[in-house]
N, C-alpha and C positions, 0 to 999 in steps of 0.2 A: 435710298432704303435698303438694307440686305434681307430677304426671308429666304429660310436653309427648314427644308422636314427633309424625311427619309419619303418614302418611294414608296408603304401602307400609307399615309396618312396624307403622299399629296391629291391621292388615285381620289381623294374621296374630296377633293378641295381641288381643286382643276382650274372647272372654271375663272373663280377669285384670283389663281394663282396666274391664269390667262388674262386676264385684268391686270392682273398688276403687271408685269409686264409689255402688257400695251401701253401704262400709261406710264414705261420709261426705267416702274422697279427694276433691283437686280435678283431673279429666283434660282433658288436654288433647288435640285434637287439631292437625296442623298442615298447609300444603300447602307446598313449598314455607322452611319455619321460620318461619312464618309462621299466629303461630293463628288461628284458619279460627273450630271447635267447642268447646263444654265439653262433656263428660257429664257426670248428673248424674241422679239420682234417679228415677222417679217423686214416689215419695210422702214424697222427701225421705233424707235417713241412716236409715239404724234403729233405732230406735228402741233407750235401751239399755236390758239388765235392771236390773229391782232387786234388792237383799237379794240379793246372789250371795253374801255371804258370813256369808248366815242361820246355814247348820246349822253355825255352829262355835261362836252366841254359843249356853249353856242356857240355861232361864229363870236358873239356879242363881250366873247368870254377873253373866249383866243383873243381877238382884234382891243382890245381890254389887257390882254395881259405882257403884248407886245408893245403898245405903245412906251410912247417916252415919258422919261418923268419926268415930273412941274419940274421946276427951278428950291422945292418948298421940299421938294423929296430927294432930288438931286442935295444940296441942303442937312438933310438929314444922317443919310446912310457918308456925306461926310464929317464930319466932326470926328475930326481926331484926335482923342486926349494928348 
């Protein structure tokens, strides 16, 4: 998402604009409607956290998902028209 606003308006919303840039959004500041600068985070976008849903998966449910199919389950998949 790109946010573009003139300098005067950006002065009052600087904290919000910096937060947007930190999240990876494109923030452009203009002078008289003409883009002049872009806000970017120093270290690039904040890295995404991996494993956000790990708490929802138990070892048992993972093992069940990876277990081989029974003959009946294979037959259901193998029924071609």
